[in-house]
C-alpha positions in Angstrom: -111.5 3.7 47.1 -114.3 6.3 47.3 -115.7 7.8 44.1 -115.7 11.4 45.4 -112.1 12.2 44.4 -108.9 12.6 46.3 -110.6 13.9 49.5 -112.9 10.9 49.5 -110.0 8.6 49.0 -108.2 10.2 51.9 -111.2 9.8 54.0 -111.3 6.1 53.1 -107.6 5.7 54.0 -108.3 7.4 57.3 -111.1 5.0 58.0 -108.8 2.1 57.1 -106.2 3.4 59.5 -108.7 3.8 62.2 -110.0 0.2 61.6 -106.6 -1.3 61.5 -106.9 -2.2 57.9 -104.1 -0.1 56.6 -100.7 -1.2 57.8 -97.4 0.7 57.3 -94.4 0.2 59.4 -93.5 3.1 61.6 -90.5 4.3 59.6 -92.4 4.2 56.3 -95.3 6.1 57.8 -93.0 8.8 59.2 -91.2 9.2 56.0 -94.5 9.6 54.1 -95.7 12.1 56.7 -92.5 14.1 56.4 -92.7 14.0 52.5 -96.3 15.4 52.8 -95.1 18.2 55.1 -92.2 19.1 52.6 -94.7 19.1 49.7 -97.1 21.3 51.6 -94.3 23.7 52.5 -93.2 23.9 48.9 -96.8 24.6 47.8 -97.1 27.3 50.5 -94.0 29.1 49.0 -95.5 28.7 45.5 -98.8 30.2 46.8 -96.9 33.2 48.2 -95.3 33.8 44.9 -98.8 34.0 43.2 -99.1 37.6 44.4 -96.3 38.5 42.0 -97.6 36.8 38.9 -99.4 39.9 37.6 -98.3 43.5 37.5 -101.1 45.8 36.6 -98.9 48.5 35.3 -97.6 46.2 32.6 -101.0 46.4 30.9 -100.9 50.1 30.4 -103.1 53.1 31.3 -106.1 52.5 29.1 -109.3 51.3 30.8 -109.4 48.2 28.7 -105.8 47.4 29.7 -106.7 47.9 33.4 -109.7 45.6 33.0 -107.5 43.0 31.4 -104.9 43.4 34.2 -107.7 42.9 36.8 -108.8 39.7 35.0 -105.3 38.2 35.1 -104.9 39.4 38.7 -108.2 37.6 39.6 -106.9 34.4 37.9 -103.8 34.6 40.1 -105.2 35.7 43.5 -108.9 36.1 43.1 -111.5 33.8 44.6 -113.1 30.7 43.0 -110.8 28.9 40.6 -107.8 31.2 41.1 -104.2 29.9 41.2 -104.1 30.8 44.9 -107.2 28.9 45.7 -106.1 25.8 43.7 -102.8 25.7 45.4 -104.4 26.1 48.8 -106.6 23.1 48.0 -103.5 21.1 47.2 -101.9 22.2 50.5 -105.1 21.0 52.4 -104.9 17.6 50.7 -101.2 17.3 51.5 -101.9 18.1 55.2 -104.7 15.6 55.3 -102.4 13.0 53.8 -99.8 13.8 56.5 -102.4 13.2 59.2 -103.3 9.9 57.7 -99.6 8.8 57.7 -99.1 10.0 61.2 -102.1 8.1 62.4 -101.0 5.0 60.5 -97.5 5.2 62.1 -99.1 5.6 65.6 -101.4 2.6 65.0 -98.4 0.6 63.9 -96.4 1.5 67.0 -99.4 0.8 69.2 -99.8 -2.6 67.6 -96.1 -3.4 67.9 -96.1 -2.4 71.6 -99.2 -4.5 72.3 -97.7 -7.5 70.5 -94.4 -7.1 72.3 -96.2 -6.9 75.6 -98.2 -10.0 74.9 -95.2 -11.9 73.8 -93.2 -10.8 76.8 -96.0 -12.0 79.1 -96.1 -15.4 77.4 -92.3 -15.7 77.6 -92.4 -15.0 81.4 -94.9 -17.8 81.9 -92.5 -20.3 80.4 
C-alpha cells in the first residue's frame, strides 16, 4: 500500500478497484459498505456530543479559570487538533472506505453480468 497513511491506502484500494485488481463478492462489498456507514453514523453522534464535553462555568469566575475553560473548550471543539476535528477526519475516512466498497461491489456485479452474458451466448451456440 501507499506510504502516505490511511488516505493513501484508500486511494490505492480505489485504484485497485477501478483497475479490476481488488475483487470482493457483491454481498461482502455491500456488508463492508454498510459497516462503514454505521461506523460513520456512530462517529457523527460522538462528534455531536463533543459540544457537551466542557462546561465553562465549572471552572469558576476567575480570569485564569475562564482561560483554562477556554483551553479545554478549544481542545473539544476548537480548530486544528481538536476532538471535533479528529472525529471528522475519521468520519471522512469511513465515508471514503464506504465508497471503495460500493465501487468494488459494483465492479463485481458488472463482471458477473458480463461473464454470465458471455457464457449464455456460448451456450446458445451449442
